[in-house]
C-alpha positions as CSV (number, residue, x, y, z in Angstrom):
1,M,-67.2,108.6,86.3
2,N,-66.0,112.1,87.1
3,W,-69.5,113.3,87.2
4,F,-70.3,110.8,89.9
5,I,-67.1,111.6,91.9
6,N,-68.0,115.3,91.8
7,W,-71.4,114.6,93.4
8,K,-71.9,115.4,97.1
9,I,-71.8,112.5,99.6
10,R,-75.5,113.0,100.3
11,T,-76.4,112.9,96.6
12,K,-74.3,109.8,96.1
13,I,-76.0,108.0,99.0
14,L,-79.5,108.9,97.9
15,S,-78.7,107.9,94.3
16,L,-77.3,104.5,95.4
17,V,-80.4,104.0,97.7
18,A,-82.7,104.8,94.8
19,L,-80.8,102.5,92.4
20,M,-80.8,99.7,95.0
21,T,-84.6,100.2,95.6
22,L,-85.2,100.0,91.8
23,F,-83.2,96.8,91.5
24,I,-84.9,95.2,94.5
25,S,-88.3,96.2,93.2
26,I,-87.5,94.6,89.9
27,V,-86.3,91.4,91.6
28,G,-89.4,91.4,93.8
29,F,-91.8,92.0,90.9
30,V,-90.1,89.2,88.8
31,G,-90.2,86.9,91.8
32,Y,-93.9,87.6,92.5
33,Y,-94.7,87.1,88.8
34,Y,-93.1,83.7,88.5
35,N,-94.3,82.6,91.9
36,A,-97.9,83.4,90.8
37,K,-97.2,81.6,87.6
38,A,-95.8,78.6,89.4
39,N,-98.9,78.5,91.7
40,A,-101.2,78.5,88.8
41,Q,-99.1,75.8,87.1
42,M,-99.2,73.6,90.2
43,T,-103.0,74.1,90.5
44,D,-103.3,73.1,86.9
45,I,-101.2,70.0,87.4
46,Y,-103.3,68.9,90.4
47,S,-106.7,69.8,88.8
48,N,-106.0,68.3,85.4
49,N,-103.1,65.8,85.4
50,L,-103.2,64.3,88.9
51,M,-106.9,64.1,89.0
52,S,-106.9,62.7,85.5
53,I,-104.6,59.9,86.6
54,K,-106.8,59.2,89.6
55,Y,-110.0,58.9,87.4
56,L,-108.2,56.8,84.9
57,N,-106.8,54.4,87.5
58,D,-110.3,54.2,89.0
59,A,-111.7,53.3,85.6
60,R,-108.9,50.7,85.0
61,A,-109.6,49.1,88.4
62,Q,-113.3,48.9,87.6
63,S,-112.5,47.4,84.2
64,S,-110.3,44.7,85.8
65,E,-112.9,43.9,88.4
66,G,-115.6,43.7,85.7
67,E,-113.5,41.2,83.7
68,A,-113.0,39.0,86.8
69,V,-116.7,39.1,87.7
70,M,-117.6,38.1,84.1
71,F,-115.4,35.0,84.3
72,D,-116.9,34.2,87.7
73,F,-120.3,34.5,86.1
74,L,-119.3,32.0,83.4
75,L,-118.1,29.6,86.1
76,A,-121.2,29.9,88.3
77,T,-123.5,26.9,88.4
78,D,-126.7,28.3,90.1
79,K,-129.1,30.9,89.0
80,D,-129.0,33.0,92.2
81,T,-125.2,33.4,91.9
82,Q,-125.4,34.2,88.2
83,Q,-128.0,36.9,88.9
84,T,-125.9,38.4,91.7
85,L,-122.9,38.5,89.5
86,Q,-124.9,40.2,86.7
87,N,-126.0,42.8,89.2
88,D,-122.4,43.3,90.2
89,L,-121.5,43.8,86.6
90,K,-124.1,46.5,86.2
91,A,-122.8,48.3,89.4
92,I,-119.2,48.0,88.2
93,S,-120.2,49.4,84.8
94,A,-121.9,52.4,86.5
95,N,-118.8,53.1,88.6
96,Y,-116.6,52.8,85.5
97,D,-118.8,55.3,83.7
98,K,-118.7,57.7,86.6
99,S,-114.9,57.7,86.7
100,Y,-114.6,57.9,83.0
101,S,-117.1,60.8,82.7
102,N,-115.1,62.7,85.3
103,Y,-112.0,62.2,83.3
104,M,-113.7,63.3,80.1
105,E,-114.6,66.6,81.7
106,I,-110.9,67.3,82.2
107,A,-109.6,65.9,78.9
108,K,-108.9,68.9,76.6
109,T,-105.9,68.2,74.4
110,P,-106.4,66.7,70.9
111,Y,-104.5,63.6,72.0
112,Q,-106.9,63.0,74.9
113,I,-110.0,63.7,72.9
114,E,-108.9,61.3,70.2
115,R,-108.1,58.5,72.7
116,T,-111.3,59.1,74.7
117,S,-113.4,58.9,71.5
118,K,-111.7,55.6,70.6
119,I,-112.3,54.2,74.1
120,Q,-115.9,55.2,74.1
121,S,-116.4,53.5,70.7
122,E,-114.7,50.3,71.8
123,L,-116.6,50.3,75.1
124,T,-119.9,50.4,73.4
125,V,-119.0,47.4,71.2
126,Y,-117.5,45.5,74.1
127,R,-120.5,45.8,76.3
128,A,-122.8,44.7,73.5
129,E,-120.7,41.7,72.8
130,R,-120.4,40.8,76.5
131,Q,-124.1,40.9,76.9
132,K,-124.5,38.5,74.0
133,A,-122.0,36.2,75.8
134,I,-124.2,36.5,79.0
135,D,-127.3,35.6,77.0
136,I,-125.6,32.5,75.6
137,A,-124.5,31.5,79.1
138,N,-128.1,32.0,80.4
139,Q,-129.2,29.5,77.8
140,G,-127.0,26.9,79.4
141,D,-124.0,27.0,76.9
142,K,-121.1,28.0,79.2
143,K,-118.4,27.0,76.8
144,G,-120.1,28.7,73.9
145,A,-120.4,31.8,76.0
146,Y,-116.7,31.7,76.9
147,D,-115.7,31.2,73.3
148,Y,-117.9,34.0,72.1
149,L,-116.6,36.3,74.9
150,S,-112.9,35.5,74.1
151,E,-113.4,35.9,70.3
152,K,-115.8,38.8,70.0
153,A,-115.6,40.9,73.2
154,Q,-112.1,40.4,74.6
155,P,-110.2,42.1,71.7
156,H,-112.3,45.3,72.3
157,L,-111.5,45.2,76.1
158,D,-107.8,44.8,75.3
159,L,-107.9,47.9,73.1
160,I,-109.7,49.8,75.9
161,E,-107.1,48.9,78.5
162,T,-104.3,49.8,76.1
163,S,-105.7,53.2,75.3
164,T,-106.5,53.9,79.0
165,Q,-102.9,53.0,79.9
166,E,-101.6,55.4,77.2
167,L,-103.8,58.2,78.6
168,A,-102.5,57.5,82.1
169,D,-98.9,57.7,80.8
170,F,-99.7,60.9,78.9
171,N,-101.1,62.6,82.0
172,N,-98.2,61.3,84.1
173,T,-95.6,62.8,81.7
174,E,-97.1,66.3,81.3
175,P,-96.7,67.4,84.9
176,L,-93.1,66.2,85.0
177,E,-92.3,68.4,81.9
178,S,-94.0,71.4,83.6
179,L,-92.1,70.9,86.8
180,V,-88.8,70.8,84.8
181,V,-89.7,74.2,83.2
182,L,-90.6,75.7,86.6
183,N,-87.4,74.5,88.1
184,R,-85.4,76.2,85.3
185,V,-87.3,79.4,85.8
186,Y,-86.6,79.4,89.6
187,R,-82.9,78.6,89.0
188,A,-82.6,81.5,86.5
189,L,-84.5,83.8,88.9
190,G,-82.1,82.8,91.8
191,A,-79.1,83.4,89.7
192,Y,-80.4,86.8,88.7
193,G,-81.1,87.7,92.3
194,N,-77.6,86.6,93.4
195,S,-76.1,88.7,90.6
196,I,-77.9,91.8,91.9
197,F,-76.8,91.0,95.4
198,S,-73.2,90.6,94.4
199,I,-73.2,93.9,92.6
200,F,-74.3,95.8,95.6
201,C,-71.9,93.9,97.9
202,V,-69.0,95.0,95.7
């Protein structure tokens, strides 16, 4: 340290100012970098995970409503009510498809793609079997329609609901993991900044 002691006061001050400026610039750059990274991560969480959960919950709500309307249809005794409920089923199916299509535009991971493919396959079969139950009911056999719906269509609907719930859980877990990582980064950055500050205070 003799070389430092032998420096002139002016040189020492300028050197310390330059060194402090360098460290502050490093802290500022690292802070800016991770702040930009955090902003991008938060945008991704909102655009992908949170919107995914919204679309999935919308689809699940439409599915539950459709199931209820279908049972109302089987209990209806007059043609006008039956026709109204059939129209309601078509509208509900259209709303479900809209929400589910919005989700599929976001789903990018292999897990999501595998689950959405399974749901789409089960949905096609379910709607075909449900229509057969409707046709049976329109022929006047309400009990036969209910039995057919329960045996042939309901298992597919159960699989759809299970897979949709799994997707919702998946999209709910991912942002939490990302936030944990971001929190660790910020804590490390804060500790680094405090260390630099302590050095200059000493």
